[in-house]
N, C-alpha and C positions, 0 to 999 in steps of 0.2 A: 531724503537717499538714508536708509540706514543700511549698515554693516555689522554682519555679524560677527561681534568680536570675543565670542566664546571659547570656538573653534584656535585664534589665531595664538589666546593666551592658552589654549592641551597642547600648542607644539610645543613651547618650551617645559612643561608641566613634566617631571620624574629628569630631564636632562637637565641638572643646575651649570651652568656658569662659574668655571674653576678654571686656576693657571695648572699648566702640568710641565713636568720636566720636557725641552724637547728633543728627541734622541739623534744620536751623533752617527747610530748607525743606522742607515737605508733599512736590514734586514727585521732591526728592530719595530719599523714603523708603519704604515699603511694609510692607503689612499683615503679623503677623510669622504662620508657618510654624506653624501649631498638631499636633507625633505626640503620642497617646494608643498609652503598648501596654498589651498586656495580659498578665502572663503570670501562666500556669496552676496554682493553689493543688493537689495534687492528695489527694485525702480518703483519712480515715485509710483503715487494711481494707487484707486483702493482693492482691496484685494489680491495688490500685486507680491509676486513672487520669484522667487531667482532661486531655481537651484544645478548645486554640481553633481554630480555620477557621481550615487550611491558610495561607496565604499575608497572613493579617489581623489579627499579632501587634500591628504596626505598624501604624495606621491617620491617616491626616492628610483625611481628607474627610465630611462626613455620609453616612454607610451601617448596614450590622448588619453581623450578626458575630456567628458562632453558637459555643456555649459547651453542654461537654457540663451534663445539665442536673444539679440540688441539688449540682454545683461550684462554685469558685471562681474568682477572678484577682485579682488584685494589679494594681490600677489605678497606673501612674505617667505625669502627664502632664509633654510638653516644649514647648516657644511658646521661639522664637526671631529673631531680625531685626537685621539685617548695622546696622540702623539704633534698635536696643534694641529693648527690653521693658519695659512702665510695668505695666502692669496682669493678673493671668494670674490666672481661679479658673475652680474646676471646681467643677460643681451636677448628683450623684447621684441619679436617682427614683425610681420604680416604682412603676406604673400613675398616673406626672401626681404623685405624690408626693416631696415634695424630703425624703431623708435623711441625707445624706451633703453637706458641700463642703470646700473647700480652695482656697485661693487667698494670690496672693503679686502683690506688688507692689515695687518699685526708685525716687533719685528722681536725677534728673540729680548729678551733681558739676562741684564745682567747677569742674574743667577741661572738664566737658562733657559726659561721658561716663559711657554707662549698658552693665551685661552685655546681651550680646548673645544672653543666657539665661538664661528662668527653666523651676526646671521642682518639678514638685508630689508630692513621695513620702506625704506627710503629710494629714491630716485638719486640717482646723481645731478650736485646741485639743486636742489628739492628737500634740503633734513627736514622739512616741515608738510614737505609730503609724504601719500600714503603712496606705491607701486599695483594705482588701478588701471586697469582696463577694462573697455567693451569686449565683449567675443560677439560681433557682427557677421564677423569675418575670421577663417581658423588666425591662429595665436599661436605664435612658433616659440617659447620659449624655450635659454639655452642658459645654462649654471655649470661654471666651470669652477671647480679648487683641488688649490693644491697645497702641499703642506711644503717642510720646512726641507726636506731633504725630497724636491722635486717629484713626491708622485699625486698624480693628478685623478680628477676625478671631474666627469664628465655629463651630462641627463642634458637630455632634449625632448619637452611636457608640451606637446600639440591643445590648445585648446582653443577644440570645433566646439559652431553654434550648433544645439539640436532643437529641431520644435516637438511637439507633443507628440506623448510618449507613455502609452499604453500599456500595461503590464500584468496576467494577470498565473496564477501556478497554483495545481493543489498537489500536497502532497499529506502519505499517497496516494496516485493516480487511484488505486484498487482499493476498496473496501470488501466491508463483506459475507459470506460463506470463508473461513476458516485464514480469514488476512483481520487486519486492522477494523473498527468497526464505526469511525469517525475519517474526517482527513479535513486538514487547514491548507485556506483558499488565505494568499498571500497577493496584496496586491501594490500596487503602485501607479502616480500621475502624473507625472515629467517632463518637465521644461516648456510647459504652453505657455500661449497669451493671456492674462487672465484679462477675464471674468472665465473662466473655468466653473462648467457643471461635468458633473460625477454621475455619472447615473449604478448601481450596482444588484443583482438580481439578486431577487429573494427577498427579498431588504432584512441582506447580512446584517447593516452598519446607519446607527440613526442619519437621519440626513442632518447637517448636509456630507456626503460623505465624507474621510478622511484622506488623505491626497495618499498617504502611504498608512496600511492596514492590516486585520489579519480576520477571522474571520472562523469560529469551526461550524462541518457540516456532517449528516449523517443521512443522505439520503436512503431512502429504503429500497429504491430503483435508479438506473445510471440516471446521470445528472450534466447537463453541459449548464455550466453559469456563464453570466458578461458583466462582461465590468467597457461602463461607453464613454466617455467624455470629451465635452464638446468645446474651446477655448475661440478664440475672437479667426482662427483661420482654418476649425474645420472639428470635423468629430474622427477620433479613431477608439478600437474598440477588442478587447480581448476576450477572449474563452478557454473556461478550464475545463474539461471532463473530466469526474468523478464515476468510475468503473465498479457497479455494483453486481458483486457475484452473487448469485441466486443459491443458494441448498441444492442438491440434488433431487425430483423427487418420490412422491415415496411410493414403494415396493408393488408392482405393477402382474399382478396373479391369471393363470388364465388355465382351467380343468375343463376337462376334457372324458368321457366317459366310451369305453366299445367292447362290444358291438353294437348296431344298431344304435348310439349315445342314449346305453344302457337300460334298453327296454324288449328284458328280453326274457324265456321260458325258463322255467324252472331248473336247475339242474345247470344252468349258463355260467362257464365263468366273467364273470366282469374286472377290468380294467378302470382303474382312474388314472387319467394324467398330465399330473401339474407342469408348469415353466412360469420362474419368478422370473422379473427382469429386476431392475434398478437396487439390488438386493444386492447389500455389502455386507464386511465381515462383520459387521455389528445389526447382520438379520437374522431373525428367529422364523421359521416357516414349521407350522405345525398342523397336522389335519384329523379333524374331527367329522365324527356319525355314527348318528342317531337313526336307530332300527323302529319300526310298525310293525300293526298288528302281529302275524307270527315270528314275524323277526327284530320284537318290540327291546327281547332281552341283551340286544345289539349296541352295546355303550363303545367305541372306542374314539385312544387319539392319544397321534402320536410325537411327540415334541420333538425339535432340535431336525429338523428334513431340512435334507440336501435343497439346495433351489429348485434338481429336476429331478423329475419322481416317478415314480407311482404305487396300483399298490391295486391286488385281486382280492375276488371278493366272491364265493359263491351263492349271492343272496337269497333268504328265507320268502321276505318280501322285502315293501321299501326302507330300502335307506339312505333316507338323506347325507351327506359327507360337505366338508365344509374346506378350504385350506385357504387359511390367516398366513400371510407377512408382514411384519412388524421388524419395522429399521429405526436411526434415528430420525428420521426427516417423514411417520409417517404408516399407518397401514392401511392395509386393502385386504377382499375379499369372494373366495369365487364358490358360489353354491353349487350344487349335481346333486340328484334325487338316480338312485336307481331303481327301477320298478319293475313287479313283475305283471306277463301279458297273461289273456286271458284265458283260461284252461281253453276254451274251445275251439284258441289259435294255435296250441301246443303239443306236438304228443306226448302220449304217456301218460293222459290227465293230473292234477294237480297235484302231487305229492309236493310231501312238504322237506323239505334235506333236517337233517339231527343237524346240531351244534351247536356247539360248547365254547368252556374260555380254555385258551391255554394261554399258558404266562414267558416270560420273556423278559431276556435282561441284552442290551446293548449294548454297547463297549465301543467309543472311540478307540479309534488307532492311533489319535493323534490328541498331544495332554491341551492343543489349544482349543478342543473339543469339548464342551461338556462331560464329563466321564463315560458315567452311565444313565439311560434309562431303562425304566422298570414300565413291561405294557402288559393288559392285555387282551389276547384277541380271540374274536369271536370268529368258530371253522367249522366246517364242518370236521372237519383233523387238524393234528399238529404239524404233519407234513404243509397240507395247503397253507394251515397257520404262519407257520415261519420262514416257507418262500414267501409271502407274499409280507411281513417285516422286511425278511433279507429284499425284496425287490425296491421294497418303500427307499431302505434306507440309504442300498448301495455295497460296496464294496472296499471302500472304508472304515464300517463297520464289523463288529460281528455280535452274531446271533446268537443266543444261549438261554434253550428250553429250564426254566424253574419250577420248582412249586408254588402252591398257594401260599404257603405257608412265607415262603421266600419275596412273593409279590406284596406281601400286605405286610412287613421289615424291613423290608432295603433295604439291609444293613448296608450294604460290601460288593464291588463288582467281582464277578466268577472269577 
């Protein structure tokens, strides 16, 4: 049988025993502070262990402490008071029947001083023995200490037998998008009857897995981790889930043309309409167009568009349009062609409209938006060109006609 004496020695560390003046005024005194220390006694046998509930090896209040079933603890009592401790007694009972006692007392010396601490390590009548108890059933330990002014402290600590206990905790439980990039798994396997086999998922710890440990994980998707332990009495298991938040999807773009899906006779005004979903504050939408044949001079690029909008034009020949939306999470595009129907099916023959380039500055009303865009737009008239730009950008922008020289130099917003 082995005991862990380090915990017992730590009890008095930093708390020197010394003589103190005993106050005669009770208002200057205080009830003693009692600390009960339980030092695990390791049972005999290969791989044997004895556990005391973490954080409760030393207790100073009435409480319950779990201890490995059928293992033992060595109890040490300490009563401390800066005005001196007169008496200190411990009574140990099982099922309400006391079976072991320990006590100590002192008197005030001629100088009016006494020790500030009384410590109990041995049962009454057995000065060479320690206070050892086997925890097969609940053990009730009642400790009472009194100072020289009659002020008393009493605590009762119940040491209860515990079977195999498995704990697995993740912190934080959620990682990923706009959160921590990794989590820490902390586990413990306590109170089991050796030999104990521990299984931990994903090879997070070397074999054999320690009974108490931690590991850092950074899964790419939501993952459940498993900790299992088997002792002579059976298996216990625990799980912990780390949820991984995925970033939003990239923008999704829909683009349509009317009337007739953009297949019309000359002199018909075609309207493109777009809708961009998953388009947040950092999303940028652009409409670009490239003409062919009689419309080969048609080139347009409208940046910083709203997520939902439309653009109208009177094409002289085929024009291919593309709407592109880009966010921090990706980019997507949609394309549509405006085509001219055969003159044989169109009234009035095949007269081509006369197109020209018109220049505009588009000014945002909000300081949070890029202040100015300079545009070159092909259309049959300036009024139609300006109307098309105003429709594309919406009411939160001001569209102003500018000269070709203004467009080429783009010095300032109008």
